[in-house]
Structure formats: structure tokens, C-alpha cells
C-alpha positions in Angstrom: -38.3 -201.2 -103.7 -41.6 -202.5 -105.0 -43.2 -201.0 -108.7 -39.3 -199.6 -109.5 -38.5 -202.5 -111.6 -39.3 -203.7 -115.1 -40.0 -207.3 -116.0 -40.6 -208.4 -119.6 -38.7 -207.5 -122.8 -38.2 -204.3 -124.6 -37.6 -204.3 -128.1 -36.9 -200.7 -129.5 -36.4 -197.3 -127.4 -35.9 -194.3 -129.7 -35.1 -190.0 -128.6 -36.0 -187.7 -131.4 -35.1 -184.7 -131.0 -38.0 -182.9 -132.5 -42.1 -182.9 -131.8 -43.4 -185.3 -133.7 -46.6 -185.5 -135.2 -49.3 -187.9 -135.4 -48.4 -188.9 -138.7 -44.6 -189.1 -137.9 -45.2 -190.9 -134.5 -47.3 -193.7 -136.9 -44.7 -193.7 -139.5 -42.2 -195.0 -136.5 -43.9 -196.8 -135.5 -44.4 -199.0 -138.6 -40.7 -197.9 -140.1 -38.4 -198.0 -137.3 -35.7 -197.5 -140.1 -36.8 -194.2 -140.4 -36.2 -192.8 -136.8 -33.0 -190.3 -136.9 -33.1 -189.6 -133.3 -30.5 -189.0 -130.2 -30.3 -192.6 -129.8 -32.1 -196.2 -130.7 -32.0 -199.6 -129.4 -33.2 -202.3 -131.0 -32.0 -202.3 -134.5 -31.7 -205.1 -136.3 -28.4 -206.6 -135.1 -25.5 -205.5 -132.9 -23.7 -204.0 -136.1 -26.9 -201.4 -137.0 -26.6 -200.5 -133.1 -22.9 -199.6 -133.1 -21.3 -197.0 -135.0 -19.6 -197.7 -138.3 -16.8 -199.0 -138.0 -15.2 -197.7 -141.4 -16.9 -193.8 -141.2 -16.2 -193.1 -137.0 -13.1 -195.5 -136.6 -10.0 -195.1 -138.7 -7.1 -193.7 -137.2 -3.8 -192.2 -138.6 -5.2 -192.6 -142.3 -6.5 -195.8 -143.9 -5.8 -198.4 -141.7 -6.9 -201.7 -142.8 -9.3 -203.8 -141.1 -9.4 -207.4 -141.1 -11.9 -207.5 -138.9 -14.4 -205.7 -136.6 -17.4 -207.2 -134.9 -19.4 -203.4 -135.9 -18.9 -203.7 -139.5 -22.1 -205.5 -141.0 -20.8 -208.7 -143.0 -17.7 -209.3 -140.9 -20.6 -209.3 -137.3 -23.6 -211.6 -139.7 -20.4 -214.4 -140.2 -19.9 -214.5 -136.2 -21.0 -218.4 -135.2 -22.2 -218.8 -132.5 -22.0 -221.3 -129.3 -23.4 -223.4 -126.4 -25.4 -220.1 -125.1 -23.6 -217.5 -126.5 -26.0 -214.4 -128.1 -26.2 -211.0 -128.3 -28.2 -208.3 -126.0 -28.5 -204.8 -125.6 -25.7 -204.6 -128.3 -23.3 -207.0 -126.6 -22.0 -210.2 -127.3 -22.7 -211.9 -124.3 -20.4 -215.2 -123.5 -21.5 -217.0 -120.5 -19.0 -219.5 -119.3 -18.3 -222.2 -121.7 -20.0 -220.5 -124.8 -17.8 -219.1 -127.5 -18.2 -217.8 -130.9 -16.4 -218.1 -134.3 -15.0 -215.9 -136.7 -13.6 -216.5 -140.5 -9.6 -216.6 -140.2 -8.2 -213.8 -141.2 -4.6 -213.2 -142.0 -2.4 -212.8 -139.6 1.3 -214.3 -139.9 3.3 -212.0 -141.9 2.0 -208.5 -141.0 1.8 -206.2 -138.2 -1.3 -206.2 -136.7 -3.5 -204.4 -133.9 -6.3 -206.5 -131.9 -9.0 -204.3 -130.0 -11.0 -205.4 -127.4 -13.8 -203.8 -124.9 -15.4 -206.4 -122.5 -16.6 -206.7 -119.0 -16.0 -209.7 -116.9 -18.5 -211.1 -115.0 -18.0 -211.2 -111.4 -15.8 -214.2 -110.0 -14.4 -214.8 -114.2 -10.7 -214.0 -112.6 -10.8 -216.6 -109.9 -9.1 -219.0 -113.9 -8.0 -217.5 -117.1 -10.4 -215.7 -119.8 -9.9 -216.3 -123.0 -10.5 -213.1 -125.3 -9.3 -214.6 -128.9 -7.0 -217.1 -130.3 -6.0 -219.6 -132.7 -5.2 -222.3 -130.4 -5.0 -226.0 -131.9 -2.1 -227.7 -133.6 -0.5 -225.5 -135.5 -0.7 -223.1 -132.5 -0.5 -219.7 -133.5 -1.9 -216.6 -130.9 -3.7 -216.1 -127.7 -4.9 -213.7 -125.9 -6.4 -213.8 -122.3 -7.1 -212.2 -119.2 -4.9 -214.2 -116.4 -6.4 -215.3 -113.4 -6.2 -212.7 -110.9 -6.1 -209.7 -113.9 -3.0 -209.0 -115.7 -3.4 -209.1 -119.9 -1.7 -212.3 -121.3 -0.3 -212.4 -124.9 1.1 -215.8 -126.8 2.1 -215.4 -130.2 4.0 -218.6 -131.2 6.6 -218.9 -134.1 6.8 -220.7 -137.4 8.8 -223.6 -136.4 7.4 -227.2 -136.0 6.2 -228.2 -132.6 4.7 -230.9 -130.2 3.0 -227.9 -128.2 5.4 -228.0 -124.9 8.8 -227.0 -126.5 10.4 -224.8 -124.5 11.3 -222.4 -127.7 7.9 -222.2 -129.9 7.0 -218.4 -128.4 7.8 -215.3 -130.1 6.3 -213.9 -127.3 5.0 -214.9 -124.0 4.1 -211.7 -122.4 1.9 -210.6 -118.9 1.2 -207.1 -118.6 1.4 -205.4 -115.0 -1.9 -203.5 -115.4 -5.0 -205.7 -113.3 -8.0 -205.6 -115.3 -11.3 -205.5 -112.5 -14.4 -207.7 -112.7 -17.8 -205.5 -114.0 -15.6 -203.1 -115.4 -15.6 -201.8 -118.9 -12.0 -202.9 -119.5 -10.3 -201.5 -123.4 -7.0 -204.1 -124.2 -5.2 -203.6 -127.0 -2.4 -206.2 -128.4 0.2 -204.3 -131.1 2.3 -206.7 -132.9 5.0 -205.1 -134.6 6.8 -207.2 -137.0 9.5 -204.8 -138.1 11.0 -204.1 -134.7 10.3 -208.1 -133.4 7.9 -206.3 -130.5 4.9 -206.9 -128.8 3.0 -204.3 -126.7 -0.3 -204.8 -124.6 -1.8 -201.5 -123.5 -4.9 -201.6 -121.0 -7.1 -198.4 -121.5 -5.4 -196.5 -123.8 -1.8 -197.2 -121.6 1.1 -199.1 -122.1 1.6 -202.4 -120.1 3.9 -204.1 -121.1 6.3 -205.1 -123.9 8.1 -207.4 -125.2 10.6 -208.3 -128.0 10.4 -211.9 -130.3 12.3 -214.4 -129.3 14.2 -215.6 -132.4 16.1 -218.7 -131.3 15.7 -221.2 -134.2 13.2 -219.0 -136.3 13.7 -218.7 -139.5 12.1 -215.4 -140.1 9.5 -213.2 -138.1 6.4 -214.8 -139.6 3.9 -216.0 -137.0 3.2 -220.1 -137.0 1.1 -220.3 -140.6 -2.6 -221.9 -139.7 -4.7 -223.0 -142.5 -7.9 -223.0 -140.0 -11.1 -221.8 -141.0 -11.7 -220.2 -138.3 -10.5 -218.1 -135.1 -12.5 -218.5 -131.5 -13.8 -215.7 -129.7 -14.0 -216.8 -125.7 -12.0 -220.1 -126.3 -8.9 -222.3 -126.2 -9.7 -224.9 -128.6 -7.2 -227.0 -128.0 -8.9 -227.9 -124.1 -12.6 -226.7 -124.8 -14.8 -226.7 -121.4 -11.6 -227.2 -119.3 -10.7 -224.8 -116.7 -8.9 -221.1 -117.9 -10.0 -222.3 -121.5 -13.1 -220.0 -122.0 -14.5 -216.2 -121.0 -17.5 -215.2 -118.9 -18.1 -212.0 -119.8 -19.5 -209.1 -122.8 -17.8 -207.6 -125.4 -18.8 -204.7 -126.7 -16.1 -204.4 -129.5 -13.4 -206.5 -131.5 -11.6 -204.7 -133.7 -8.3 -206.7 -135.7 -6.1 -203.9 -138.0 -3.5 -205.3 -140.0 -1.2 -202.1 -139.0 0.6 -201.6 -135.7 -1.1 -198.7 -134.2 1.0 -196.3 -132.3 -0.1 -195.2 -128.4 -2.0 -192.0 -129.5 -4.1 -194.7 -131.5 -4.5 -197.0 -129.2 -5.5 -194.2 -126.6 -7.9 -192.1 -128.9 -9.2 -195.9 -130.0 -9.5 -196.7 -125.7 -11.3 -193.4 -125.3 -14.0 -193.1 -128.4 
């Protein structure tokens, strides 16, 4: 109703569990880094506003982290394109926008990719790309398929022209249906030792597939020397239908290990 909204911009909100003195208020206003309240918004970057992944999200002991949007150096290396921006602690990707992150090595190791995201209304009329390295030589593509099922493609280390029927290690579609305008946790776990991939939605397994080994000389994924991976874009058909992401990301973490169900459930709820 009239008079019940706000129109403008908010640069900082802090809640302090104390009655500040006049001098403390002046100091906090001039030095926002001195705030140690229950919650603070408007800090310098997304990495500042979210928990320290190294301290708050260790699971199963020392698990190597290949990339985290919550780790300052990784966050500051993200390149934003075509309207991608950070707002209210989220990475926001309008349809057609994307972000680049420096390549990390996953071809010869186990890994777990964890995403927390919210799709915009209308997004599920087409495929939404979470992350991928999807131009020659194609390596991996993580997506939400039209209608809301999770999708995973992992390519094997063979020479391929892009339409070879045996080029995929994994072509997996999960059973769960992801909803629009709802925060969702999705994880993809690749175990090189067991030749299997499992996809989770909100901490629960929703699909598993063993790798197709035909013509595969080893258990390695396709080698790639591209300098970047893409968040929110399928590079070989950039801008086309089903090649974008429309929504927001609150978390992207890639672990250099195949996490177990308990760890996935913990991360989904944290």
C-alpha cells in the first residue's frame, strides 16, 4: 500500500548486539570495517558478506577446494559479461549474461560441484546452464533442463567432432524437479575410481550413472586448456535458446574430491 515501500538504494545495514555510545556510532559510520554485529550488509564484495569457506565449510577433514565464490581471491577473479552483476550478496545473471572464472583442473581427479541458486520466473521454458567448459574440445556441462530436471554431461578423452554418439562418459538426467523462484542446492559428484557420477538436489540423491567406457583410453575427462570456465553460458552456442542462465547464484564451490552423501546433505543445509 502507499507509504509501505522503499524506492532507492541501501549501501549498508548493520545490527549490533550492544547499545553504542555516541563516539561508537561516529566510529562505526566512518569505519564500517569495525562493525562486529549480528549481521551486516553492504560490505565491499560478495566474498566479504558471506562466510569464510575455509573456516565454515570444511567437510570430512581437509577437502581441497578448487574454486569458491566465497573465497576472496576466487571471487575477485570472476569476470562479468553482458549485464551480469552482484546485488545483495548474489551473482545475478539476467538471460544472456554470464561470468568467467579461471580454469581449474578436473580432468584427472574426483570432484564435487556445489551450486545454490534461484531461477527466475519463466526460466524453465528452456535449459539453464549453471557451469560449463563447452566448446571444442568439450569437457563438462552442468545444467537445469527445460521443465526443471538437473542435467550433467561429462566428455571422455577421445578425439571428437562434437556429434559422436560415444563421446560422453556421463549423460545424466536427475529425477527431481527444480522449481522457479525457489532457492535450490544442487551438487554433482564425479568419482573417477568408481567411474560414476551422482547428482543431488537439496541434499538428496536424485540420479546416478556409471561411465560409458567404450573407446575410452583411461578414466580421464577430456583435456582442456581453455583459460576460463563459464558460469551461466554454453559457449559453443552463446546467446542461443537453452544456452544461458536466468536467475541468481548464492554459492558456487568446487571441491577436488568426491564428497559423500552426509557431506552433501550438510552443505545443502548450511
